VMD Tcl script that builds the backbone (N, CA, C; Angstrom):
set m [mol new atoms 450]
animate dup $m
set s [atomselect $m all]
$s set {name element resname resid chain x y z} {
  {N N MET 1 A 90.427 94.214 118.396}
  {CA C MET 1 A 90.997 93.041 117.162}
  {C C MET 1 A 92.328 92.302 117.131}
  {N N ALA 2 A 93.076 92.924 118.908}
  {CA C ALA 2 A 94.084 91.800 119.095}
  {C C ALA 2 A 94.188 90.434 119.461}
  {N N ILE 3 A 92.963 90.454 119.966}
  {CA C ILE 3 A 92.246 89.361 119.551}
  {C C ILE 3 A 92.387 88.259 118.341}
  {N N GLU 4 A 91.266 88.785 117.583}
  {CA C GLU 4 A 91.554 88.337 116.290}
  {C C GLU 4 A 92.886 87.920 115.860}
  {N N LEU 5 A 93.766 88.201 115.997}
  {CA C LEU 5 A 95.186 88.386 115.750}
  {C C LEU 5 A 95.591 87.665 116.156}
  {N N ASN 6 A 95.461 87.026 117.412}
  {CA C ASN 6 A 96.052 86.223 118.124}
  {C C ASN 6 A 95.319 84.782 118.195}
  {N N ALA 7 A 94.124 85.116 117.724}
  {CA C ALA 7 A 93.415 83.778 118.296}
  {C C ALA 7 A 93.511 82.788 116.776}
  {N N SER 8 A 93.537 83.899 115.492}
  {CA C SER 8 A 93.479 83.343 114.547}
  {C C SER 8 A 94.501 81.907 113.705}
  {N N PRO 9 A 94.382 80.865 114.210}
  {CA C PRO 9 A 94.764 79.791 113.471}
  {C C PRO 9 A 95.980 79.810 112.185}
  {N N GLU 10 A 95.423 80.618 111.327}
  {CA C GLU 10 A 96.591 80.857 110.011}
  {C C GLU 10 A 97.535 82.082 111.090}
  {N N VAL 11 A 97.199 83.060 111.492}
  {CA C VAL 11 A 98.181 84.270 111.681}
  {C C VAL 11 A 99.236 83.192 112.566}
  {N N GLY 12 A 98.873 82.286 114.009}
  {CA C GLY 12 A 99.628 81.724 114.778}
  {C C GLY 12 A 100.457 80.325 114.001}
  {N N ALA 13 A 100.245 79.925 112.730}
  {CA C ALA 13 A 100.750 79.174 111.867}
  {C C ALA 13 A 102.085 78.840 112.277}
  {N N TYR 14 A 102.973 80.254 111.814}
  {CA C TYR 14 A 104.721 80.170 112.404}
  {C C TYR 14 A 104.961 80.582 113.254}
  {N N ILE 15 A 104.362 81.196 114.185}
  {CA C ILE 15 A 104.547 81.606 115.289}
  {C C ILE 15 A 104.018 80.683 116.635}
  {N N GLY 16 A 104.672 80.442 117.144}
  {CA C GLY 16 A 103.567 78.622 118.041}
  {C C GLY 16 A 102.054 78.573 117.784}
  {N N GLY 17 A 101.720 78.977 117.083}
  {CA C GLY 17 A 99.875 78.232 117.794}
  {C C GLY 17 A 99.162 79.300 117.714}
  {N N ALA 18 A 97.625 79.649 117.310}
  {CA C ALA 18 A 96.916 80.424 118.083}
  {C C ALA 18 A 96.712 80.322 119.635}
  {N N GLN 19 A 96.524 81.502 119.867}
  {CA C GLN 19 A 96.268 81.346 121.447}
  {C C GLN 19 A 94.454 81.287 121.805}
  {N N PRO 20 A 94.093 80.370 122.489}
  {CA C PRO 20 A 92.974 81.113 123.067}
  {C C PRO 20 A 92.173 81.932 122.874}
  {N N ARG 21 A 91.195 82.407 123.044}
  {CA C ARG 21 A 90.438 83.181 122.712}
  {C C ARG 21 A 90.163 83.625 123.709}
  {N N ASP 22 A 89.193 82.725 125.006}
  {CA C ASP 22 A 89.017 82.748 126.413}
  {C C ASP 22 A 89.807 83.398 127.231}
  {N N GLU 23 A 91.292 82.970 127.132}
  {CA C GLU 23 A 92.346 83.868 127.479}
  {C C GLU 23 A 92.918 84.826 127.336}
  {N N LEU 24 A 92.888 85.137 126.017}
  {CA C LEU 24 A 93.387 86.662 125.063}
  {C C LEU 24 A 92.597 87.899 125.726}
  {N N GLU 25 A 90.816 87.164 125.618}
  {CA C GLU 25 A 90.257 88.230 126.550}
  {C C GLU 25 A 89.718 88.766 127.906}
  {N N ARG 26 A 90.407 87.266 129.225}
  {CA C ARG 26 A 90.522 87.615 129.517}
  {C C ARG 26 A 91.970 87.972 130.231}
  {N N THR 27 A 92.986 88.617 129.476}
  {CA C THR 27 A 94.600 88.990 129.499}
  {C C THR 27 A 94.281 90.193 128.936}
  {N N LEU 28 A 94.158 90.525 127.739}
  {CA C LEU 28 A 94.347 91.397 127.229}
  {C C LEU 28 A 93.596 92.590 127.304}
  {N N PRO 29 A 94.519 93.699 127.942}
  {CA C PRO 29 A 93.959 95.668 128.143}
  {C C PRO 29 A 92.680 95.296 127.103}
  {N N ALA 30 A 91.502 96.013 127.762}
  {CA C ALA 30 A 90.195 96.998 126.481}
  {C C ALA 30 A 91.332 97.917 125.841}
  {N N VAL 31 A 92.208 99.012 126.818}
  {CA C VAL 31 A 92.660 100.002 125.879}
  {C C VAL 31 A 94.280 99.750 125.925}
  {N N PRO 32 A 94.605 99.195 124.752}
  {CA C PRO 32 A 96.461 98.630 124.384}
  {C C PRO 32 A 97.087 100.261 125.179}
  {N N ARG 33 A 98.041 99.564 125.893}
  {CA C ARG 33 A 99.057 100.191 126.671}
  {C C ARG 33 A 99.763 101.538 125.365}
  {N N GLY 34 A 100.260 102.511 125.610}
  {CA C GLY 34 A 100.875 103.642 123.749}
  {C C GLY 34 A 102.378 102.376 124.844}
  {N N ARG 35 A 103.081 102.507 123.234}
  {CA C ARG 35 A 104.561 101.624 123.224}
  {C C ARG 35 A 105.272 102.119 122.099}
  {N N PRO 36 A 106.270 103.099 122.437}
  {CA C PRO 36 A 106.986 103.557 121.172}
  {C C PRO 36 A 107.298 102.137 120.429}
  {N N GLY 37 A 106.950 102.267 118.872}
  {CA C GLY 37 A 107.488 101.305 117.977}
  {C C GLY 37 A 106.490 100.548 118.218}
  {N N GLN 38 A 105.223 100.539 118.285}
  {CA C GLN 38 A 104.196 99.713 118.140}
  {C C GLN 38 A 102.891 100.354 117.334}
  {N N PHE 39 A 102.526 99.389 115.815}
  {CA C PHE 39 A 102.330 100.278 115.952}
  {C C PHE 39 A 100.614 99.694 114.773}
  {N N VAL 40 A 99.598 100.578 115.076}
  {CA C VAL 40 A 98.459 99.775 114.948}
  {C C VAL 40 A 98.180 99.401 113.319}
  {N N VAL 41 A 97.870 99.066 112.725}
  {CA C VAL 41 A 98.052 99.229 111.246}
  {C C VAL 41 A 96.351 99.084 111.056}
  {N N ASP 42 A 95.490 100.205 109.995}
  {CA C ASP 42 A 94.537 100.289 109.618}
  {C C ASP 42 A 93.653 100.692 108.532}
  {N N LEU 43 A 92.910 100.021 108.190}
  {CA C LEU 43 A 92.519 99.212 106.801}
  {C C LEU 43 A 91.099 100.772 107.446}
  {N N ASP 44 A 90.419 101.815 106.181}
  {CA C ASP 44 A 89.130 102.357 106.702}
  {C C ASP 44 A 88.547 102.102 107.591}
  {N N GLY 45 A 89.498 102.633 108.865}
  {CA C GLY 45 A 88.608 102.196 110.194}
  {C C GLY 45 A 89.096 101.697 110.756}
  {N N ALA 46 A 89.362 100.040 110.344}
  {CA C ALA 46 A 89.439 98.180 110.608}
  {C C ALA 46 A 90.752 98.051 111.017}
  {N N MET 47 A 91.382 97.397 112.186}
  {CA C MET 47 A 92.901 96.894 112.155}
  {C C MET 47 A 93.018 96.009 111.583}
  {N N ILE 48 A 93.763 96.108 110.279}
  {CA C ILE 48 A 94.078 94.315 110.184}
  {C C ILE 48 A 95.372 94.105 110.269}
  {N N GLY 49 A 95.942 94.692 110.952}
  {CA C GLY 49 A 97.021 94.388 111.793}
  {C C GLY 49 A 98.389 94.826 112.688}
  {N N LEU 50 A 99.649 94.598 112.797}
  {CA C LEU 50 A 100.267 94.813 114.275}
  {C C LEU 50 A 101.543 95.190 113.147}
  {N N VAL 51 A 102.345 96.033 113.987}
  {CA C VAL 51 A 104.219 96.167 113.509}
  {C C VAL 51 A 104.512 96.263 114.815}
  {N N GLN 52 A 105.342 95.925 115.213}
  {CA C GLN 52 A 106.627 96.624 115.887}
  {C C GLN 52 A 108.069 96.505 116.025}
  {N N LEU 53 A 108.283 97.406 116.563}
  {CA C LEU 53 A 109.703 97.624 117.113}
  {C C LEU 53 A 110.405 97.272 117.856}
  {N N ASP 54 A 111.157 96.354 118.599}
  {CA C ASP 54 A 111.308 95.847 120.184}
  {C C ASP 54 A 112.113 95.569 120.338}
  {N N ARG 55 A 112.589 96.031 122.023}
  {CA C ARG 55 A 114.286 95.479 121.490}
  {C C ARG 55 A 113.831 93.860 122.373}
  {N N ARG 56 A 115.040 93.565 122.216}
  {CA C ARG 56 A 115.007 91.775 122.933}
  {C C ARG 56 A 115.531 91.976 124.020}
  {N N ASP 57 A 115.307 91.233 124.620}
  {CA C ASP 57 A 115.921 91.272 126.316}
  {C C ASP 57 A 117.182 89.756 125.738}
  {N N ALA 58 A 117.475 89.665 126.983}
  {CA C ALA 58 A 119.232 89.489 127.403}
  {C C ALA 58 A 119.714 88.160 126.919}
  {N N GLU 59 A 117.813 87.231 127.475}
  {CA C GLU 59 A 118.157 85.695 127.201}
  {C C GLU 59 A 117.526 85.581 125.777}
  {N N TYR 60 A 117.000 86.535 125.045}
  {CA C TYR 60 A 116.741 85.779 123.232}
  {C C TYR 60 A 117.125 84.799 122.908}
  {N N GLU 61 A 116.207 83.663 122.667}
  {CA C GLU 61 A 117.111 82.170 121.926}
  {C C GLU 61 A 117.915 83.144 120.851}
  {N N VAL 62 A 116.910 83.993 119.875}
  {CA C VAL 62 A 117.892 83.361 118.767}
  {C C VAL 62 A 118.606 84.399 118.494}
  {N N ARG 63 A 119.925 84.570 117.900}
  {CA C ARG 63 A 120.844 84.956 117.278}
  {C C ARG 63 A 120.918 86.872 118.711}
  {N N PRO 64 A 121.287 86.785 119.791}
  {CA C PRO 64 A 121.022 87.978 120.334}
  {C C PRO 64 A 122.003 88.692 119.641}
  {N N ALA 65 A 123.578 88.146 119.289}
  {CA C ALA 65 A 124.805 89.300 119.006}
  {C C ALA 65 A 124.587 90.248 118.369}
  {N N VAL 66 A 123.941 90.167 117.397}
  {CA C VAL 66 A 123.888 91.143 115.868}
  {C C VAL 66 A 122.906 92.491 115.814}
  {N N GLY 67 A 121.299 92.187 116.806}
  {CA C GLY 67 A 121.086 93.149 116.859}
  {C C GLY 67 A 120.276 93.313 118.393}
  {N N LYS 68 A 119.747 94.478 118.432}
  {CA C LYS 68 A 119.135 94.574 119.642}
  {C C LYS 68 A 117.591 94.668 119.742}
  {N N VAL 69 A 117.358 95.916 118.703}
  {CA C VAL 69 A 115.873 96.141 118.162}
  {C C VAL 69 A 114.830 94.418 116.747}
  {N N GLU 70 A 114.277 94.285 117.442}
  {CA C GLU 70 A 113.262 92.928 116.293}
  {C C GLU 70 A 111.699 93.570 115.503}
  {N N LEU 71 A 112.165 93.673 114.417}
  {CA C LEU 71 A 110.775 93.788 113.819}
  {C C LEU 71 A 109.827 92.924 113.423}
  {N N GLY 72 A 108.730 93.592 113.973}
  {CA C GLY 72 A 107.326 91.893 113.808}
  {C C GLY 72 A 106.425 92.325 113.340}
  {N N TYR 73 A 105.634 91.698 112.605}
  {CA C TYR 73 A 104.398 92.233 112.555}
  {C C TYR 73 A 103.427 90.862 111.594}
  {N N LEU 74 A 102.316 91.073 112.358}
  {CA C LEU 74 A 100.712 90.088 112.304}
  {C C LEU 74 A 99.543 91.256 111.527}
  {N N PHE 75 A 99.327 90.462 110.855}
  {CA C PHE 75 A 98.175 91.062 110.099}
  {C C PHE 75 A 97.431 89.570 109.655}
  {N N LEU 76 A 95.672 90.238 110.126}
  {CA C LEU 76 A 94.841 89.361 109.795}
  {C C LEU 76 A 94.736 87.933 108.588}
  {N N PRO 77 A 94.327 87.520 107.720}
  {CA C PRO 77 A 94.752 86.753 106.933}
  {C C PRO 77 A 94.054 87.788 105.234}
  {N N GLU 78 A 92.477 87.801 105.979}
  {CA C GLU 78 A 92.282 88.786 104.803}
  {C C GLU 78 A 92.575 90.108 104.575}
  {N N ALA 79 A 93.690 90.571 105.154}
  {CA C ALA 79 A 94.851 91.453 105.251}
  {C C ALA 79 A 96.393 91.032 103.772}
  {N N TRP 80 A 96.616 89.890 104.166}
  {CA C TRP 80 A 97.383 89.314 103.410}
  {C C TRP 80 A 97.309 89.162 101.533}
  {N N GLY 81 A 98.822 89.629 101.113}
  {CA C GLY 81 A 98.794 89.626 99.639}
  {C C GLY 81 A 98.246 91.070 99.037}
  {N N TYR 82 A 98.627 92.006 99.989}
  {CA C TYR 82 A 97.901 93.149 99.137}
  {C C TYR 82 A 98.708 94.752 99.057}
  {N N GLY 83 A 100.230 93.675 99.761}
  {CA C GLY 83 A 101.341 95.305 99.944}
  {C C GLY 83 A 101.062 95.726 101.577}
  {N N TYR 84 A 100.024 95.097 102.129}
  {CA C TYR 84 A 100.336 95.887 103.558}
  {C C TYR 84 A 101.099 96.100 104.156}
  {N N ALA 85 A 101.254 94.685 104.655}
  {CA C ALA 85 A 102.743 94.386 105.611}
  {C C ALA 85 A 103.843 94.997 104.766}
  {N N ALA 86 A 104.012 95.164 103.912}
  {CA C ALA 86 A 105.788 95.502 103.227}
  {C C ALA 86 A 105.299 97.434 103.475}
  {N N GLU 87 A 104.450 98.044 102.976}
  {CA C GLU 87 A 104.303 99.331 103.510}
  {C C GLU 87 A 103.634 100.227 104.905}
  {N N ALA 88 A 102.991 99.169 105.836}
  {CA C ALA 88 A 103.341 99.319 107.471}
  {C C ALA 88 A 104.883 98.736 107.845}
  {N N CYS 89 A 105.796 98.162 107.396}
  {CA C CYS 89 A 106.768 97.515 107.945}
  {C C CYS 89 A 108.142 98.892 107.359}
  {N N ALA 90 A 107.504 98.644 106.193}
  {CA C ALA 90 A 108.793 100.484 105.767}
  {C C ALA 90 A 108.075 101.734 106.304}
  {N N ALA 91 A 107.383 101.893 106.435}
  {CA C ALA 91 A 107.076 103.271 107.093}
  {C C ALA 91 A 107.385 102.827 108.878}
  {N N ALA 92 A 107.300 101.899 109.374}
  {CA C ALA 92 A 108.114 101.993 110.592}
  {C C ALA 92 A 109.568 101.453 111.026}
  {N N LEU 93 A 109.951 100.954 109.836}
  {CA C LEU 93 A 111.238 101.084 109.286}
  {C C LEU 93 A 112.043 102.686 108.648}
  {N N ASP 94 A 111.633 103.580 108.280}
  {CA C ASP 94 A 111.536 104.683 108.221}
  {C C ASP 94 A 111.808 105.710 109.253}
  {N N TRP 95 A 110.576 105.479 110.012}
  {CA C TRP 95 A 110.405 106.233 111.979}
  {C C TRP 95 A 111.490 105.470 112.716}
  {N N PHE 96 A 111.347 104.632 112.830}
  {CA C PHE 96 A 113.084 104.060 113.202}
  {C C PHE 96 A 114.410 104.651 112.860}
  {N N ALA 97 A 114.413 104.757 111.937}
  {CA C ALA 97 A 116.061 104.950 111.110}
  {C C ALA 97 A 116.008 106.876 111.617}
  {N N GLY 98 A 114.284 107.351 111.812}
  {CA C GLY 98 A 114.734 108.716 111.742}
  {C C GLY 98 A 115.027 108.582 113.217}
  {N N ALA 99 A 114.393 107.721 113.827}
  {CA C ALA 99 A 114.416 108.311 115.649}
  {C C ALA 99 A 115.808 107.769 115.980}
  {N N LEU 100 A 115.967 106.573 115.622}
  {CA C LEU 100 A 117.498 105.924 116.015}
  {C C LEU 100 A 118.286 105.736 114.718}
  {N N PRO 101 A 119.016 107.085 113.891}
  {CA C PRO 101 A 120.031 106.440 113.372}
  {C C PRO 101 A 121.164 105.325 113.340}
  {N N GLY 102 A 121.331 104.524 112.836}
  {CA C GLY 102 A 122.723 104.099 112.463}
  {C C GLY 102 A 122.132 102.730 113.585}
  {N N GLU 103 A 121.383 102.540 113.959}
  {CA C GLU 103 A 121.266 101.424 114.579}
  {C C GLU 103 A 120.708 100.364 113.416}
  {N N PRO 104 A 120.923 99.054 113.531}
  {CA C PRO 104 A 120.376 97.617 113.248}
  {C C PRO 104 A 119.077 97.107 113.183}
  {N N VAL 105 A 118.617 96.426 112.345}
  {CA C VAL 105 A 117.615 95.913 112.594}
  {C C VAL 105 A 117.481 94.361 112.662}
  {N N VAL 106 A 117.518 93.365 113.547}
  {CA C VAL 106 A 117.032 91.868 112.540}
  {C C VAL 106 A 115.639 91.773 112.929}
  {N N LEU 107 A 115.441 91.042 112.550}
  {CA C LEU 107 A 114.172 89.703 111.749}
  {C C LEU 107 A 114.253 88.379 112.247}
  {N N ALA 108 A 113.716 87.251 112.719}
  {CA C ALA 108 A 113.524 85.947 112.652}
  {C C ALA 108 A 112.258 85.708 111.810}
  {N N THR 109 A 112.251 84.653 111.457}
  {CA C THR 109 A 111.051 83.541 110.855}
  {C C THR 109 A 111.317 82.432 110.685}
  {N N GLN 110 A 109.891 81.857 110.216}
  {CA C GLN 110 A 109.826 80.426 110.269}
  {C C GLN 110 A 110.564 80.330 108.690}
  {N N THR 111 A 110.918 79.338 108.267}
  {CA C THR 111 A 111.986 79.191 107.058}
  {C C THR 111 A 110.811 79.269 106.254}
  {N N ALA 112 A 110.552 78.293 106.783}
  {CA C ALA 112 A 108.557 77.656 106.486}
  {C C ALA 112 A 107.586 78.987 105.949}
  {N N ASN 113 A 107.556 80.140 106.856}
  {CA C ASN 113 A 106.727 80.826 106.307}
  {C C ASN 113 A 107.709 81.438 104.942}
  {N N ASP 114 A 107.381 81.109 103.795}
  {CA C ASP 114 A 107.879 81.797 102.455}
  {C C ASP 114 A 107.461 83.133 102.192}
  {N N ARG 115 A 105.963 84.056 102.521}
  {CA C ARG 115 A 105.807 85.267 102.448}
  {C C ARG 115 A 106.991 86.245 103.004}
  {N N SER 116 A 106.950 85.480 104.665}
  {CA C SER 116 A 107.034 86.397 105.521}
  {C C SER 116 A 109.150 85.919 105.333}
  {N N MET 117 A 109.641 85.919 104.517}
  {CA C MET 117 A 111.212 85.522 104.437}
  {C C MET 117 A 110.841 86.903 103.247}
  {N N ARG 118 A 110.118 86.557 102.074}
  {CA C ARG 118 A 110.511 87.221 100.781}
  {C C ARG 118 A 109.711 88.959 101.325}
  {N N LEU 119 A 108.872 89.062 102.021}
  {CA C LEU 119 A 108.762 90.365 102.802}
  {C C LEU 119 A 110.720 91.008 103.869}
  {N N ALA 120 A 110.850 89.601 104.159}
  {CA C ALA 120 A 111.812 90.301 105.060}
  {C C ALA 120 A 113.036 90.553 103.373}
  {N N VAL 121 A 113.591 90.217 102.192}
  {CA C VAL 121 A 114.318 90.087 101.563}
  {C C VAL 121 A 113.403 91.901 100.906}
  {N N ARG 122 A 112.412 92.137 100.863}
  {CA C ARG 122 A 111.713 93.743 100.157}
  {C C ARG 122 A 112.380 94.312 100.823}
  {N N LEU 123 A 112.406 93.873 102.244}
  {CA C LEU 123 A 112.827 95.344 103.181}
  {C C LEU 123 A 114.115 95.653 103.279}
  {N N GLY 124 A 114.836 95.301 102.883}
  {CA C GLY 124 A 116.199 94.836 102.741}
  {C C GLY 124 A 117.354 94.995 103.833}
  {N N PHE 125 A 116.177 93.811 104.088}
  {CA C PHE 125 A 117.364 92.447 105.612}
  {C C PHE 125 A 117.826 91.597 104.424}
  {N N THR 126 A 119.218 91.263 105.154}
  {CA C THR 126 A 120.470 89.989 105.185}
  {C C THR 126 A 120.098 89.254 105.679}
  {N N GLU 127 A 119.794 88.233 104.839}
  {CA C GLU 127 A 120.099 86.581 105.685}
  {C C GLU 127 A 121.214 86.620 106.231}
  {N N VAL 128 A 121.300 86.641 107.752}
  {CA C VAL 128 A 122.286 86.537 108.494}
  {C C VAL 128 A 123.266 84.717 108.321}
  {N N GLU 129 A 121.993 84.018 108.785}
  {CA C GLU 129 A 121.932 82.417 109.020}
  {C C GLU 129 A 120.653 82.065 109.148}
  {N N ARG 130 A 120.687 80.703 109.157}
  {CA C ARG 130 A 119.515 79.711 109.787}
  {C C ARG 130 A 119.871 78.203 110.621}
  {N N LEU 131 A 118.879 78.898 111.468}
  {CA C LEU 131 A 119.493 78.004 113.153}
  {C C LEU 131 A 117.813 77.193 113.706}
  {N N GLU 132 A 118.137 76.585 113.920}
  {CA C GLU 132 A 117.161 76.343 114.742}
  {C C GLU 132 A 116.485 76.337 116.299}
  {N N ALA 133 A 115.044 76.730 116.411}
  {CA C ALA 133 A 114.866 77.860 117.202}
  {C C ALA 133 A 113.315 77.709 117.334}
  {N N TYR 134 A 112.894 77.170 118.987}
  {CA C TYR 134 A 111.254 77.436 118.783}
  {C C TYR 134 A 111.220 76.207 117.954}
  {N N GLY 135 A 111.997 74.794 118.030}
  {CA C GLY 135 A 111.058 73.557 116.941}
  {C C GLY 135 A 111.552 73.441 116.064}
  {N N ALA 136 A 111.277 75.028 115.072}
  {CA C ALA 136 A 111.516 74.988 113.796}
  {C C ALA 136 A 112.571 76.001 113.073}
  {N N GLU 137 A 113.355 75.463 111.916}
  {CA C GLU 137 A 114.315 76.121 111.411}
  {C C GLU 137 A 113.479 77.394 111.465}
  {N N GLN 138 A 114.329 78.312 111.464}
  {CA C GLN 138 A 114.572 79.941 111.489}
  {C C GLN 138 A 115.444 80.774 110.577}
  {N N TRP 139 A 114.931 81.271 109.646}
  {CA C TRP 139 A 115.804 82.123 108.566}
  {C C TRP 139 A 115.706 83.931 109.793}
  {N N PHE 140 A 117.435 84.259 109.914}
  {CA C PHE 140 A 117.222 84.945 111.011}
  {C C PHE 140 A 117.819 86.251 109.850}
  {N N GLY 141 A 117.896 87.468 109.927}
  {CA C GLY 141 A 118.525 88.538 108.506}
  {C C GLY 141 A 118.265 89.785 109.406}
  {N N VAL 142 A 119.283 90.673 109.295}
  {CA C VAL 142 A 120.021 91.405 109.842}
  {C C VAL 142 A 119.243 93.333 108.517}
  {N N ARG 143 A 118.937 94.409 108.791}
  {CA C ARG 143 A 118.864 95.737 108.092}
  {C C ARG 143 A 120.007 96.354 108.684}
  {N N SER 144 A 121.404 96.485 107.945}
  {CA C SER 144 A 121.575 97.511 108.470}
  {C C SER 144 A 121.277 99.023 108.229}
  {N N PRO 145 A 121.514 99.772 109.023}
  {CA C PRO 145 A 121.403 101.346 108.452}
  {C C PRO 145 A 121.857 101.706 107.370}
  {N N VAL 146 A 120.861 102.570 106.966}
  {CA C VAL 146 A 121.874 103.155 105.887}
  {C C VAL 146 A 122.345 104.379 106.021}
  {N N THR 147 A 123.698 104.497 104.818}
  {CA C THR 147 A 124.303 105.397 105.601}
  {C C THR 147 A 124.781 106.512 104.117}
  {N N PRO 148 A 123.938 107.925 104.687}
  {CA C PRO 148 A 124.147 108.686 103.183}
  {C C PRO 148 A 125.329 108.931 102.500}
  {N N SER 149 A 125.648 108.453 101.121}
  {CA C SER 149 A 126.566 108.442 99.961}
  {C C SER 149 A 127.578 110.334 100.289}
  {N N ASP 150 A 129.027 110.148 100.319}
  {CA C ASP 150 A 129.345 111.089 100.430}
  {C C ASP 150 A 129.206 111.767 99.105}
}
mol reanalyze $m
mol bondsrecalc $m
mol representation Tube
mol addrep $m
């Protein structure tokens, strides 16, 4: 199903385009390798998306100084508009806050992707800046850790 996500023109619209299906079939492993922070989202036993919290490397092009962990998500077009991304991302962020309390999370999305920007705000991300990267204007936000009130 990762092939369906990465080969979809709709999914790829704001992340550099769809990848060629034949190349994906050749390069993606048949069984995904386990990685903490990478979650498959399924609905009734069928994969509808992926959510990941991933450490960015030092050469990351978009605003490296704010945070080192980035939230990313991809969902099949037929799963859009039902709240699945919001629910899955919120669950992943809750998991992360428990695993690494106090660490901020960042998110970057093209400003042309209105849905993704609205989701970021719903998830508690605050816009830090807008900048040019990957040939398009990017919205860059940070979600600061929640601190318990005294």
